[in-house]
PASEBA-1860 file (N, C-alpha, C; in nm, 3 decimals):
! residues 223
1> MRVLIVED> 5.395/10.360/1.069/5.506/10.331/0.978/5.504/10.432/0.883 ~ 5.644/10.471/0.856/5.676/10.593/0.768/5.710/10.542/0.642 ~ 5.648/10.573/0.521/5.676/10.534/0.405/5.718/10.650/0.313 ~ 5.829/10.646/0.236/5.869/10.749/0.127/5.829/10.692/0.007 ~ 5.754/10.777/-0.107/5.711/10.735/-0.221/5.799/10.839/-0.302 ~ 5.857/10.778/-0.387/5.952/10.863/-0.491/5.896/10.838/-0.633 ~ 5.828/10.934/-0.689/5.776/10.912/-0.813/5.736/11.047/-0.878 ~ 5.811/11.060/-1.014/5.791/11.199/-1.071/5.672/11.219/-1.144
9> ESTLRLQL> 5.590/11.127/-1.182/5.452/11.154/-1.215/5.362/11.187/-1.126 ~ 5.320/11.310/-1.124/5.235/11.369/-1.003/5.111/11.310/-0.998 ~ 5.049/11.251/-1.086/4.907/11.208/-1.080/4.929/11.066/-0.998 ~ 5.020/10.977/-1.034/5.057/10.849/-0.973/5.091/10.873/-0.841 ~ 5.189/10.975/-0.822/5.246/11.014/-0.690/5.142/11.054/-0.568 ~ 5.042/11.132/-0.626/4.941/11.164/-0.533/4.838/11.048/-0.508 ~ 4.816/10.977/-0.608/4.732/10.856/-0.583/4.791/10.739/-0.493 ~ 4.928/10.724/-0.501/4.995/10.621/-0.395/4.974/10.702/-0.265
17> KERFEAEG> 5.018/10.848/-0.244/5.028/10.892/-0.116/4.892/10.891/-0.056 ~ 4.759/10.906/-0.136/4.649/10.923/-0.056/4.612/10.774/-0.028 ~ 4.651/10.676/-0.104/4.604/10.535/-0.074/4.670/10.487/0.045 ~ 4.812/10.513/0.057/4.901/10.463/0.165/4.854/10.543/0.287 ~ 4.824/10.666/0.289/4.756/10.737/0.403/4.624/10.676/0.445 ~ 4.560/10.625/0.351/4.400/10.565/0.393/4.441/10.427/0.456 ~ 4.563/10.350/0.429/4.609/10.233/0.485/4.653/10.256/0.628 ~ 4.678/10.377/0.663/4.728/10.419/0.806/4.857/10.468/0.806
25> YVVDAAAD> 4.929/10.455/0.688/5.080/10.496/0.679/5.114/10.650/0.690 ~ 5.223/10.675/0.754/5.276/10.825/0.735/5.341/10.824/0.603 ~ 5.299/10.926/0.524/5.380/10.929/0.396/5.430/11.053/0.359 ~ 5.572/11.034/0.312/5.645/11.142/0.255/5.653/11.112/0.093 ~ 5.646/11.225/0.030/5.645/11.208/-0.115/5.767/11.295/-0.176 ~ 5.839/11.236/-0.282/5.943/11.328/-0.339/5.934/11.284/-0.492 ~ 5.941/11.424/-0.577/5.922/11.406/-0.731/6.061/11.394/-0.806 ~ 6.161/11.401/-0.726/6.289/11.395/-0.812/6.397/11.321/-0.731
33> GEEALYFG> 6.507/11.275/-0.766/6.613/11.199/-0.711/6.670/11.279/-0.591 ~ 6.694/11.403/-0.621/6.759/11.496/-0.514/6.686/11.493/-0.387 ~ 6.537/11.521/-0.404/6.444/11.525/-0.309/6.439/11.403/-0.236 ~ 6.455/11.283/-0.312/6.441/11.156/-0.247/6.553/11.127/-0.159 ~ 6.681/11.161/-0.227/6.790/11.145/-0.126/6.802/11.222/-0.006 ~ 6.728/11.356/-0.017/6.733/11.437/0.117/6.633/11.369/0.219 ~ 6.522/11.322/0.171/6.432/11.258/0.271/6.492/11.136/0.348 ~ 6.561/11.041/0.245/6.598/10.921/0.330/6.729/10.951/0.400
41> REYPIDLA> 6.787/11.065/0.385/6.896/11.107/0.489/6.838/11.155/0.616 ~ 6.745/11.252/0.601/6.701/11.342/0.715/6.579/11.284/0.799 ~ 6.508/11.189/0.736/6.399/11.157/0.811/6.400/10.998/0.857 ~ 6.338/10.956/0.949/6.347/10.807/0.983/6.241/10.724/0.915 ~ 6.271/10.706/0.781/6.188/10.636/0.690/6.195/10.478/0.718 ~ 6.080/10.420/0.711/6.072/10.270/0.743/6.072/10.199/0.625 ~ 6.037/10.246/0.497/6.039/10.182/0.356/6.030/10.285/0.269 ~ 6.101/10.289/0.145/6.091/10.361/0.047/6.045/10.292/-0.073
49> IVDLGLPK> 5.962/10.350/-0.162/5.912/10.299/-0.300/5.950/10.383/-0.400 ~ 6.050/10.351/-0.478/6.118/10.425/-0.566/6.101/10.412/-0.724 ~ 6.062/10.501/-0.817/6.068/10.471/-0.929/6.199/10.502/-0.995 ~ 6.230/10.434/-1.086/6.381/10.435/-1.144/6.403/10.545/-1.222 ~ 6.300/10.568/-1.309/6.303/10.690/-1.395/6.291/10.821/-1.352 ~ 6.393/10.885/-1.259/6.357/11.018/-1.203/6.438/11.135/-1.269 ~ 6.377/11.254/-1.251/6.476/11.350/-1.277/6.591/11.404/-1.159 ~ 6.703/11.465/-1.211/6.827/11.493/-1.144/6.882/11.380/-1.089
57> LSGIEVIT> 6.864/11.282/-1.020/6.934/11.165/-0.998/6.828/11.059/-1.023 ~ 6.890/10.959/-1.067/6.800/10.836/-1.112/6.777/10.749/-0.972 ~ 6.680/10.649/-0.999/6.653/10.582/-0.884/6.762/10.513/-0.838 ~ 6.840/10.445/-0.932/6.965/10.373/-0.909/7.064/10.448/-0.837 ~ 7.095/10.568/-0.864/7.192/10.641/-0.815/7.137/10.697/-0.636 ~ 7.011/10.707/-0.631/6.952/10.736/-0.511/6.980/10.620/-0.413 ~ 6.931/10.499/-0.455/6.946/10.391/-0.367/7.097/10.340/-0.335 ~ 7.196/10.369/-0.432/7.332/10.337/-0.432/7.379/10.424/-0.312
65> AWRKEQRS> 7.347/10.553/-0.314/7.408/10.661/-0.215/7.325/10.650/-0.084 ~ 7.196/10.575/-0.056/7.141/10.554/0.058/7.213/10.422/0.121 ~ 7.262/10.312/0.036/7.336/10.192/0.084/7.474/10.237/0.119 ~ 7.520/10.325/0.070/7.676/10.367/0.097/7.666/10.450/0.235 ~ 7.567/10.513/0.240/7.546/10.573/0.381/7.485/10.483/0.492 ~ 7.483/10.360/0.472/7.414/10.266/0.571/7.277/10.299/0.597 ~ 7.210/10.331/0.496/7.059/10.354/0.530/6.992/10.200/0.491 ~ 6.950/10.138/0.575/6.910/10.016/0.557/6.758/9.976/0.567
73> FPVLILTA> 6.692/10.085/0.560/6.539/10.058/0.534/6.512/9.993/0.401 ~ 6.408/9.901/0.382/6.381/9.817/0.265/6.321/9.937/0.162 ~ 6.359/9.879/0.037/6.328/9.971/-0.076/6.275/9.894/-0.192 ~ 6.160/9.913/-0.254/6.094/9.848/-0.348/6.103/9.961/-0.467 ~ 6.153/9.897/-0.578/6.156/9.977/-0.705/6.042/9.961/-0.789 ~ 6.017/10.050/-0.858/5.925/10.059/-0.973/5.976/10.081/-1.101 ~ 5.962/9.993/-1.202/6.026/10.018/-1.347/5.929/9.978/-1.434 ~ 5.967/10.024/-1.547/5.891/10.001/-1.702/5.904/9.848/-1.733
81> KARWQEKV> 5.788/9.795/-1.772/5.800/9.658/-1.808/5.900/9.612/-1.913 ~ 5.938/9.705/-2.012/6.026/9.659/-2.123/6.189/9.671/-2.059 ~ 6.189/9.719/-1.952/6.343/9.738/-1.901/6.367/9.654/-1.804 ~ 6.393/9.534/-1.843/6.417/9.436/-1.738/6.557/9.445/-1.693 ~ 6.637/9.518/-1.759/6.772/9.537/-1.686/6.766/9.622/-1.570 ~ 6.678/9.722/-1.575/6.668/9.799/-1.465/6.612/9.717/-1.334 ~ 6.551/9.613/-1.342/6.523/9.536/-1.227/6.662/9.478/-1.164 ~ 6.749/9.437/-1.242/6.868/9.370/-1.214/6.957/9.479/-1.154
89> EGLEAGAD> 6.964/9.590/-1.215/7.039/9.707/-1.169/6.980/9.762/-1.031 ~ 6.854/9.767/-1.024/6.800/9.831/-0.895/6.823/9.738/-0.778 ~ 6.822/9.593/-0.799/6.846/9.481/-0.696/6.991/9.479/-0.649 ~ 7.083/9.501/-0.768/7.231/9.504/-0.741/7.287/9.640/-0.656 ~ 7.191/9.733/-0.678/7.224/9.862/-0.614/7.181/9.847/-0.452 ~ 7.089/9.743/-0.431/7.043/9.733/-0.283/6.890/9.733/-0.258 ~ 6.812/9.730/-0.384/6.684/9.729/-0.363/6.621/9.594/-0.303 ~ 6.532/9.591/-0.240/6.480/9.460/-0.176/6.374/9.394/-0.268
97> DYLVKPFH> 6.302/9.467/-0.358/6.190/9.400/-0.427/6.161/9.490/-0.534 ~ 6.083/9.462/-0.636/6.043/9.529/-0.749/5.913/9.496/-0.813 ~ 5.844/9.593/-0.866/5.717/9.596/-0.915/5.727/9.656/-1.068 ~ 5.649/9.601/-1.163/5.666/9.651/-1.286/5.539/9.723/-1.310 ~ 5.529/9.843/-1.385/5.439/9.929/-1.434/5.395/9.862/-1.552 ~ 5.253/9.881/-1.573/5.132/9.918/-1.482/5.118/9.820/-1.375 ~ 5.084/9.847/-1.240/5.061/9.739/-1.149/4.940/9.792/-1.076 ~ 4.887/9.668/-0.998/4.763/9.715/-0.895/4.810/9.754/-0.776
105> IEELIART> 4.760/9.875/-0.731/4.798/9.924/-0.577/4.775/9.823/-0.479 ~ 4.685/9.727/-0.508/4.680/9.637/-0.396/4.794/9.526/-0.380 ~ 4.858/9.508/-0.498/4.979/9.424/-0.483/5.108/9.497/-0.437 ~ 5.094/9.640/-0.474/5.202/9.704/-0.408/5.194/9.705/-0.266 ~ 5.086/9.730/-0.218/5.067/9.748/-0.046/5.094/9.605/0.014 ~ 5.051/9.494/-0.060/5.085/9.360/-0.009/5.231/9.346/-0.012 ~ 5.312/9.385/-0.095/5.446/9.342/-0.098/5.538/9.453/-0.003 ~ 5.451/9.586/0.005/5.495/9.669/0.115/5.504/9.619/0.252
113> KALLRRAA> 5.396/9.551/0.291/5.380/9.502/0.413/5.475/9.373/0.436 ~ 5.463/9.292/0.329/5.587/9.182/0.320/5.719/9.218/0.358 ~ 5.751/9.331/0.326/5.895/9.392/0.328/5.914/9.421/0.464 ~ 5.795/9.503/0.536/5.814/9.565/0.652/5.825/9.430/0.750 ~ 5.733/9.341/0.736/5.748/9.227/0.814/5.889/9.156/0.823 ~ 5.948/9.147/0.695/6.058/9.083/0.693/6.172/9.178/0.758 ~ 6.179/9.306/0.755/6.260/9.383/0.791/6.253/9.392/0.960 ~ 6.130/9.368/1.001/6.135/9.356/1.179/6.149/9.206/1.228
121> GRSDSRII> 6.187/9.110/1.115/6.214/8.985/1.164/6.084/8.902/1.184 ~ 5.992/8.935/1.124/5.854/8.847/1.163/5.802/8.794/1.052 ~ 5.750/8.657/1.071/5.700/8.582/0.958/5.563/8.617/0.945 ~ 5.488/8.674/1.009/5.342/8.707/0.986/5.318/8.861/1.032 ~ 5.208/8.907/1.029/5.169/9.043/1.037/5.155/9.072/1.188 ~ 5.154/8.982/1.277/5.100/9.008/1.419/5.226/9.036/1.509 ~ 5.204/9.131/1.602/5.310/9.169/1.694/5.243/9.137/1.824 ~ 5.301/9.051/1.898/5.235/9.000/2.034/5.334/9.042/2.157
129> CGELQLDI> 5.258/9.100/2.231/5.326/9.137/2.365/5.234/9.123/2.475 ~ 5.260/8.970/2.530/5.181/8.908/2.637/5.031/8.933/2.583 ~ 4.936/8.960/2.652/4.792/8.959/2.602/4.765/9.087/2.494 ~ 4.855/9.167/2.471/4.843/9.265/2.383/4.886/9.220/2.246 ~ 4.800/9.232/2.159/4.819/9.194/1.998/4.786/9.292/1.904 ~ 4.872/9.292/1.817/4.851/9.412/1.698/4.880/9.349/1.562 ~ 4.791/9.349/1.471/4.805/9.286/1.341/4.834/9.410/1.249 ~ 4.936/9.414/1.194/4.979/9.528/1.101/4.885/9.533/0.979
137> SSQRVTVA> 4.892/9.412/0.923/4.784/9.387/0.796/4.635/9.460/0.822 ~ 4.578/9.430/0.926/4.434/9.467/0.941/4.439/9.579/1.036 ~ 4.543/9.621/1.087/4.563/9.742/1.201/4.454/9.691/1.305 ~ 4.437/9.577/1.345/4.342/9.542/1.466/4.425/9.526/1.582 ~ 4.373/9.585/1.697/4.441/9.557/1.802/4.345/9.494/1.926 ~ 4.410/9.414/1.986/4.320/9.342/2.092/4.411/9.317/2.208 ~ 4.313/9.304/2.326/4.389/9.270/2.452/4.307/9.129/2.501 ~ 4.370/9.018/2.508/4.311/8.892/2.570/4.181/8.871/2.472
145> GNPVELTA> 4.193/8.898/2.332/4.093/8.875/2.247/3.997/8.991/2.218 ~ 4.011/9.091/2.330/3.906/9.190/2.307/3.942/9.288/2.215 ~ 3.868/9.328/2.133/3.913/9.452/2.046/3.908/9.576/2.104 ~ 4.030/9.655/2.063/4.053/9.786/2.118/4.032/9.885/2.004 ~ 3.932/9.970/2.009/3.896/10.076/1.899/4.016/10.197/1.917 ~ 4.096/10.247/1.807/4.197/10.330/1.834/4.177/10.430/1.724 ~ 4.208/10.562/1.740/4.221/10.639/1.634/4.356/10.620/1.555 ~ 4.369/10.708/1.447/4.481/10.661/1.337/4.606/10.710/1.427
153> YEYRVLEY> 4.610/10.818/1.497/4.738/10.854/1.562/4.769/10.758/1.690 ~ 4.661/10.700/1.760/4.691/10.623/1.881/4.735/10.493/1.815 ~ 4.688/10.462/1.708/4.745/10.318/1.661/4.902/10.345/1.604 ~ 4.933/10.453/1.546/5.054/10.471/1.505/5.152/10.485/1.615 ~ 5.102/10.542/1.735/5.182/10.544/1.856/5.209/10.409/1.932 ~ 5.096/10.316/1.921/5.098/10.188/1.975/5.199/10.087/1.887 ~ 5.172/10.105/1.761/5.240/10.030/1.661/5.401/10.053/1.682 ~ 5.436/10.176/1.693/5.571/10.193/1.699/5.644/10.161/1.840
161> LMLHAGEV> 5.563/10.162/1.952/5.605/10.118/2.074/5.607/9.974/2.069 ~ 5.510/9.892/2.012/5.522/9.760/2.001/5.626/9.698/1.913 ~ 5.649/9.779/1.807/5.789/9.722/1.715/5.917/9.761/1.784 ~ 5.912/9.824/1.888/6.043/9.864/1.976/6.032/9.816/2.123 ~ 5.932/9.722/2.146/5.902/9.669/2.291/6.039/9.644/2.363 ~ 6.029/9.698/2.482/6.154/9.684/2.573/6.251/9.801/2.562 ~ 6.250/9.874/2.455/6.340/9.989/2.433/6.273/10.113/2.470 ~ 6.355/10.206/2.511/6.319/10.352/2.539/6.297/10.423/2.409
169> VSKSDLTE> 6.169/10.476/2.412/6.140/10.552/2.273/6.107/10.692/2.323 ~ 6.175/10.775/2.268/6.159/10.936/2.310/6.027/10.990/2.224 ~ 5.999/11.105/2.288/5.893/11.183/2.226/5.922/11.219/2.080 ~ 6.054/11.265/2.063/6.074/11.332/1.929/6.066/11.198/1.836 ~ 6.130/11.062/1.884/6.122/10.968/1.785/5.972/10.937/1.745 ~ 5.877/10.937/1.839/5.731/10.918/1.797/5.694/11.023/1.701 ~ 5.728/11.145/1.739/5.683/11.258/1.659/5.735/11.241/1.500 ~ 5.848/11.187/1.490/5.907/11.152/1.364/5.828/11.053/1.278
177> HIYAEDQD> 5.766/10.956/1.360/5.701/10.866/1.296/5.561/10.848/1.270 ~ 5.509/10.944/1.354/5.352/10.947/1.333/5.317/11.085/1.252 ~ 5.405/11.181/1.222/5.370/11.298/1.150/5.444/11.278/1.021 ~ 5.376/11.321/0.918/5.448/11.352/0.783/5.522/11.475/0.774 ~ 5.620/11.489/0.700/5.711/11.588/0.681/5.623/11.733/0.670 ~ 5.535/11.725/0.605/5.435/11.874/0.578/5.335/11.900/0.685 ~ 5.335/11.805/0.800/5.230/11.844/0.905/5.302/11.927/1.008 ~ 5.213/11.998/1.072/5.253/12.075/1.196/5.275/11.965/1.302
185> RDSNVIEV> 5.406/11.982/1.344/5.443/11.879/1.468/5.468/11.941/1.595 ~ 5.405/11.883/1.706/5.401/11.922/1.828/5.412/11.811/1.930 ~ 5.540/11.789/1.975/5.580/11.670/2.060/5.496/11.673/2.188 ~ 5.440/11.783/2.227/5.370/11.787/2.359/5.229/11.705/2.333 ~ 5.181/11.695/2.216/5.063/11.641/2.185/5.096/11.481/2.190 ~ 5.197/11.429/2.194/5.250/11.292/2.191/5.182/11.248/2.351 ~ 5.216/11.341/2.453/5.151/11.285/2.577/5.004/11.281/2.582 ~ 4.933/11.351/2.512/4.791/11.332/2.517/4.771/11.192/2.428
193> FVGRLRKK> 4.837/11.180/2.339/4.798/11.041/2.259/4.837/10.921/2.353 ~ 4.947/10.922/2.413/4.977/10.827/2.501/4.875/10.814/2.617 ~ 4.840/10.908/2.673/4.748/10.915/2.786/4.612/10.851/2.720 ~ 4.557/10.895/2.607/4.429/10.852/2.582/4.467/10.682/2.539 ~ 4.571/10.643/2.489/4.595/10.504/2.451/4.618/10.435/2.582 ~ 4.693/10.482/2.674/4.691/10.413/2.818/4.554/10.396/2.870 ~ 4.456/10.491/2.866/4.326/10.506/2.917/4.246/10.375/2.849 ~ 4.247/10.364/2.717/4.181/10.273/2.649/4.228/10.128/2.667
201> LDAFGAGR> 4.364/10.118/2.689/4.415/9.981/2.719/4.383/9.949/2.845 ~ 4.382/10.050/2.948/4.348/10.035/3.106/4.213/9.942/3.106 ~ 4.113/9.983/3.007/3.986/9.933/3.031/3.991/9.754/3.033 ~ 4.110/9.712/2.956/4.118/9.579/2.964/4.235/9.523/3.033 ~ 4.285/9.610/3.126/4.379/9.580/3.220/4.530/9.574/3.145 ~ 4.560/9.654/3.030/4.678/9.648/2.989/4.750/9.792/2.993 ~ 4.689/9.888/3.046/4.752/10.035/3.034/4.886/10.039/3.084 ~ 4.906/9.951/3.195/5.031/9.943/3.264/5.154/9.904/3.185
209> FIATLRNR> 5.118/9.845/3.070/5.238/9.806/2.981/5.311/9.919/2.914 ~ 5.242/10.041/2.903/5.319/10.155/2.865/5.380/10.247/2.985 ~ 5.505/10.221/2.993/5.541/10.312/3.110/5.613/10.439/3.076 ~ 5.601/10.544/3.153/5.650/10.675/3.121/5.791/10.688/3.185 ~ 5.905/10.718/3.124/6.038/10.734/3.183/6.067/10.894/3.173 ~ 6.071/10.942/3.304/6.062/11.098/3.306/6.191/11.143/3.220 ~ 6.181/11.251/3.139/6.280/11.310/3.059/6.336/11.221/2.962 ~ 6.281/11.098/2.946/6.343/11.005/2.846/6.248/10.962/2.745
217> GYRLTVE> 6.115/10.938/2.777/6.011/10.911/2.673/5.934/10.793/2.738 ~ 5.908/10.672/2.649/5.818/10.571/2.700/5.892/10.437/2.658 ~ 5.839/10.345/2.747/5.878/10.203/2.705/5.751/10.106/2.716 ~ 5.736/10.018/2.613/5.631/9.941/2.626/5.690/9.802/2.698 ~ 5.640/9.757/2.798/5.703/9.647/2.887/5.592/9.535/2.882 ~ 5.634/9.420/2.904/5.533/9.303/2.892/5.579/9.221/3.014 ~ 5.461/9.212/3.090/5.495/9.136/3.229/5.469/8.967/3.219
END
């Protein structure tokens, strides 16, 4: 999953970026409203965390612009404790949740996971495709109850395919969702990740679930 963190305070921005990356997310970070607007327009963001007090464009202006452009990813706003009006303005602009500063990062991560589940139309953190099960909260993958050990990139590929089970997912879509904006991207490496992932699932008879569609991409199917 790809998360955008919009925070002008550099120390907090870096702390959040490092923590979310440690949780397995692909993270983009913006320091002002104009940069945030660009990321939300140009990249396939799954969720944005937006501080409302930003330079250049306020968080409210950014969220309003995204919603006018039909950007529907969930938005969680960060606001100062004394500014209750900002909570109302942010929610009315199209935000989905808010958190008051100072906050515990664990609560922010929990709220993020809840918003992502809600956006995916799920009541819990599990994605189940036949015998294949993935838990977004624990990032645990099992086949018929047997744990499957995956690298961070293998997990991201499988998570995206399972979230879009039955759909054709192109290599470019996978590339955009497993790499951050500032990383070197090579769509050919996707083939390597999918190959390794299929091999690991094959050990439990589930590698067949990932179909390769020539010149189109991949599709996770459930028999």
